[in-house]
C-alpha positions as CSV (number, residue, x, y, z in Angstrom):
1,M,-59.0,-13.7,39.2
2,T,-58.6,-10.6,37.0
3,E,-58.1,-7.1,38.6
4,L,-59.0,-4.0,36.8
5,E,-58.9,-0.3,37.9
6,F,-61.4,2.3,36.8
7,G,-60.5,6.0,37.2
8,L,-63.2,8.5,38.0
9,E,-62.6,11.7,36.1
10,Q,-64.9,14.6,36.8
11,S,-67.7,12.8,38.6
12,P,-67.6,11.7,42.2
13,Y,-69.2,8.4,41.4
14,I,-70.4,5.9,38.6
15,E,-73.6,3.9,38.7
16,L,-73.0,0.2,39.1
17,Y,-74.7,-0.9,35.9
18,Q,-72.7,1.8,33.9
19,L,-69.4,0.6,35.4
20,L,-70.0,-3.0,34.2
21,K,-70.9,-1.7,30.8
22,V,-68.0,0.7,30.4
23,I,-65.4,-1.9,31.7
24,G,-66.8,-4.3,29.1
25,L,-67.9,-7.1,31.5
26,C,-71.5,-6.7,30.0
27,G,-72.3,-6.0,26.4
28,S,-75.1,-3.5,27.3
29,G,-76.6,-1.6,30.1
30,G,-79.7,-4.0,30.0
31,M,-77.5,-7.0,30.4
32,A,-75.6,-5.3,33.3
33,K,-79.0,-4.5,34.9
34,H,-80.0,-8.2,34.7
35,V,-76.8,-9.6,36.3
36,I,-77.1,-7.0,39.1
37,A,-80.8,-7.9,39.7
38,D,-79.9,-11.6,39.8
39,G,-77.4,-11.0,42.6
40,L,-74.3,-11.8,40.7
41,V,-72.3,-8.6,41.6
42,T,-70.8,-7.8,45.0
43,V,-69.6,-4.3,46.1
44,D,-67.2,-4.3,49.0
45,G,-67.9,-7.9,49.8
46,A,-71.8,-7.7,49.9
47,V,-74.2,-8.7,47.2
48,E,-75.6,-5.5,45.5
49,T,-78.9,-5.6,43.7
50,R,-79.4,-1.9,43.2
51,K,-78.6,-1.2,39.5
52,R,-78.0,2.5,40.1
53,C,-75.9,2.0,43.3
54,K,-73.3,4.8,43.3
55,I,-69.8,3.4,43.2
56,C,-67.2,5.9,44.7
57,L,-63.5,6.2,45.0
58,G,-61.9,3.3,46.8
59,Q,-64.9,0.9,46.4
60,R,-64.5,-2.6,44.8
61,A,-67.0,-4.5,42.7
62,I,-66.6,-8.1,41.7
63,F,-68.3,-9.8,38.8
64,E,-67.5,-13.2,37.3
65,G,-64.0,-13.4,39.0
66,T,-63.1,-9.8,37.9
67,T,-62.4,-7.2,40.6
68,I,-62.8,-3.6,39.6
69,T,-61.2,-1.0,41.9
70,I,-62.4,2.6,41.7
71,T,-59.4,5.0,41.6
72,K,-58.9,8.7,41.0
73,D,-57.9,9.5,37.4
């Protein structure tokens, strides 16, 4: 399992589909929206199907064996 950190700069959150795209786990926002809609992403241990779910400091998202932890930059 791979562990990554994503630092929030000015914003208090990042939308889930944007996170997957920015981290590089999905090649595009459209692809990210599909994997989220298909129930392949979990946030804090629960399946998340809302594409624009706001991911905040301290939360963890998991997709394809990669854990992304949101930190303060």
